[in-house]
PAGU-120513 format. One record per residue: residue in three letters; x, y, z of N, C-alpha, C in turn. Coordinates in pm, whole numbers, plus 50000, padded with zeros to 5 digits. Example, Ala and Ser with C-alpha at 12.3 -4.5 7.8 and 13.67 -1.06 7.14 Angstrom:
Ala513194943150780512304955050780513204967050780/Ser512854977550708513674989450714512905000350787/
REM end
This chain:
Met492804773245417493424769245540493944781745612/Ala493634782845738494044794345817495494792945860/Lys496204804045856497584804045902497624806946052/Val498534800346117498704802346260500004809946282/Phe499874821246346501044829446377501234829646528/Pro502474828646572502694829646717502374843746765/Gln501834844446884501514857546939502804864646978/Ser502794877646954503984885346990504114885847142/Gln505344885947187505614886247330505624900747376/Arg504494905347426504394918947479504374918147631/Pro505144926747695505104926547841503734931147891/Thr503274924847996502014928848056502234942048129/Leu501394951848100501534964848163500724965348291/Asp501384967148401500744968548530500674983448560/Pro499474988848583499375003248606500045007748736/Phe500424998448821501025001948949502524999848951/Val503104996848835504544995248822505005004548711/Ser506035012348736506535021948639507925017848593/Phe508265021848472509595019248418510555030648450/Glu510045041048515510865052548552510675055448700/Arg511605062948755511485067348894510305076948903/Gln509515075649009508365084449028508385090249168/Thr507825102349179507715109049307506245111349338/Phe505835107849458504455109549501504415118749623/Thr503345126449634503095134449753501965127849830/Ile502215125049957501235118450041500695128650139/Trp499405131650127498745140950218497965132550317/Met498325133150443497725124550543496335129150584/Lys495545133150486494155137050505493335130750393/Ser492085127950423491185122250323490515133450245/Leu490175130650120489395140150042487925139950081/Leu487495129250147486115127850190485945133150332/Cys484835139750355484565144850490484225133450585/Gln484595135150708484255125750816484855111850798/Thr485925110550721486585097550710488025098950756/Asn488635087750781489985087450835490885081350729/Gly491545089450647492355083950540493445093350496/Cys493995090550377495005099150318494835099050167/Thr495475108550101495375110149957496785110949899/Val496995104449784498315104149721498225110349582/Phe499115119849555499165126949428500435123049354/Asp500365122549220501585120349142502295133749123/Ser503395133749050504185145949033503475156448949/Asp502405152548877501615162148801500445167748882/Gly500295163449006499215168349091497915160649079/His497925149349009496725141248995496615131249110/Val495395129049157495185119049262495375105249200/Val496235097049260496455083549209496005072749307/Tyr496055075649435495595066249537494845073949644/Arg493975066749711493375072149831493175060749929/Val493265064150054493085054350161491955059450248/Asp490975050950272489865055150357489405043950447/Asn488915048150560488275039450656486925045950680/Tyr485865039750634484555046050640483915045250777/Asp484505037950868483975036751003485005042351100/Lys484785054551148485755060951236485995053351365/Lys485005045751410485145038251535486045026151518/Cys486085020451399486865008251375488105011751293/Arg489265010951355490515013951285491295001351254/Asn490634990151256491314977451230491284973451084/Lys490614981151000490514977550859490434990350776/Val491344991550679491335002950587491494997750446/Tyr491145006050349491185002150208492095011550131/Leu493015005750054493825013349959493115012349826/Met492755023949768491985024249644492685032649538/Asp492335030049413492805038649306491875050749298/Leu492115059349201491335071649187489845068849172/Arg489485058149104488075054949077487385048049195/Gly488115045549301487525039149418487585023949415/Arg488315018349320488475003849313489464999549421/Val489044990349506489904985749616491054977549559/Leu492284981349596493484974349553494014965249663/Val493984970349785494504962849899493604965650020/Thr493234955150090492574956550220493634954250326/Ile493704963150422494704962050527493964959950659/Arg494274948750725493604945150850494604944150963/Arg494184948551078495024947451198494574935451278/Lys495534927351319495264915951406495724919751546/Arg494814920751638495144925151774495544913851867/Leu495344901651828495594890551919497074887951940/Gln497914893051851499344890851866499914900951966/Phe501094897952017501674905752127501784920652095/Phe502374924251984502554938351949501524943351849/Gly500644935051801499744938951695500424937151561/Cys499674933651463500244930651333499244934751226/Trp499734939951116498884944151005499134934950887/Tyr498074930450821498174921950704497524929050585/Gly498164927950469497614933550346497134922550255/Tyr495934924150201495334914350111495104920749975/Arg495724915249872495614920349735494204917849682/Trp493684927149602492314926149552492244923649402/Asp493164916449341492974913249200492314899549190/Ser491774896649074490964884549060491764871749075/Ser493054872049047493854859849054494434857149193/Ala494374866949281495004865449412494084858149509/Asn494704851149599493974844549706493784854749818/Arg492554859049840492294869349940492454864250083/Glu492554851350099492734845750233494194845950277/Lys495114846050182496544846150214497064860450205/Pro497714865450310498214879150307499254881150198/Trp499224892950136500194896850036501464901850105/Phe501284908450218502424912950298501984914050444/Gln502984915450529502734916850672503634928050724/Val503094936350810503884946850874503654945451024/Arg504754945151097504634943951242505714952151309/Arg505564953851437506524961651513507884954751513/Lys508914962851490510264957651485510774954851626/Gln511534944551642512034940651773513304948351811/Leu513964954851713515204962151740514914976551776/Ser515934983751816515744997651858515565007351741/Ser516045003951621515885012951507514455012251454/Gly513995022951392512625022951343512385033451237/Ile511185033451183510765043051081509925053651149/Thr510255066351125509435077151178508935085451063/Leu507715089551072507115097750968507085112251012/Gly507065121150913507025135350942505635139950977/Asp505315152150939504015157850971502935151950881/Asp502065160250829500935155350749501265153350601/Val502395158250554502745156850413504115150250403/Leu504205139850321505445132350303505775131850155/Thr507025128750123507435126249986507855111749976/Leu507365105049872507695090949849508295089949710/Val509515084949701510175082749572510195067749549/Val509655063549434509555049349402510475046349285/Glu511365036949304512305032949199511565025449088/Pro512175024448969511545017248858511285002548893/His510244997148834509874982948844509464978848986/Val508994988249065508514985249200507014987749202/Asp506274978749262504824979849268504434991149365/His503835001849311503445013349392502425009549499/Ser501505000549465500444997349561501004990249684/Leu502054982449670502684976249787503294987049876/Ile504004996449816504625007249892503535015349963/Met502455018649892501375026449953500715018850067/Ala500565005950053499964998050161500854998450284/Ile502164997650266503084998350379503045012150444/Val503015022750364502905036250418501605037750496/Thr500535031950446499245032350516499345025750653/Val499995014250657500155007350785500955015950882/Val502015022150833502825030750919501965042050976/Lys501105047750892500225058450938499325053551051/Tyr498695042251032497765037351133498485031851255/Gln499685026651238500465022351353500865034351437/Lys501205045151371501595057251441500455061951532/Arg499245060751483498085064551564497875055051681/Asn498395043051669498265033151776499555031851856/Ser500405042251853501645043051931502655032151899/Leu502695027751775503745018651732504625026451637/Asp505865028651675506735037551599507595030751495/Ser507855018051507508735011651411508074999351354/Val508404996351229507784985051162508824976651092/Glu508484964351072509294955250992508354949350889/Ala508714950250764507854945050658508424932050605/Thr507564922250593507944909850529506914906950423/Asn507374901950313506504899350200506344884250190/Glu505254878750244505054864350248504724858950110/Gly505424848450070505104841849944505644848849821/Arg506414859349834506984866549721508444869449754/Glu509184873949651510564877649679510574890249765/Glu511634892249840511744904149924511854916349834/Arg511204927049872511274939649798511884950049888/Glu512674958749828513354968849906512654982149889/Val512384988949997511775002149996512895012050021/Arg513115021049924514185030949940513605044549962/
REM end
């Protein structure tokens, strides 16, 4: 007779969530020639994310990818709304790709987010999903190119997350 043992409760390890504070360097240039993107390095200098838009004429859709080129988030711009709006769609097998994971749109108040030159520093607190933060930074980059200086992020269908 076989013995049945309960499975140990191990936390699921998400490669995009860290248990420690992390610092990333965001270079607002693509590693690929003739593309419109950015590259993200960890504190050891390794590439961890890249953002690319393979069609220079169309800036309404960009892809956030890991180092191996696996798409993590598709970010689409909806132009039909008054100020324009960006939606992020998660690319894991369990997610509904039709429902946005987050939304970024122009803020209605006078305060806003401004980005520096081509290189930024991003500090991510423990237990925060890096890919969500990177998707929001990507939207800010592309909004800046479209003369939208401030953004408001809402996370539809999930608890609110704070970006520090």
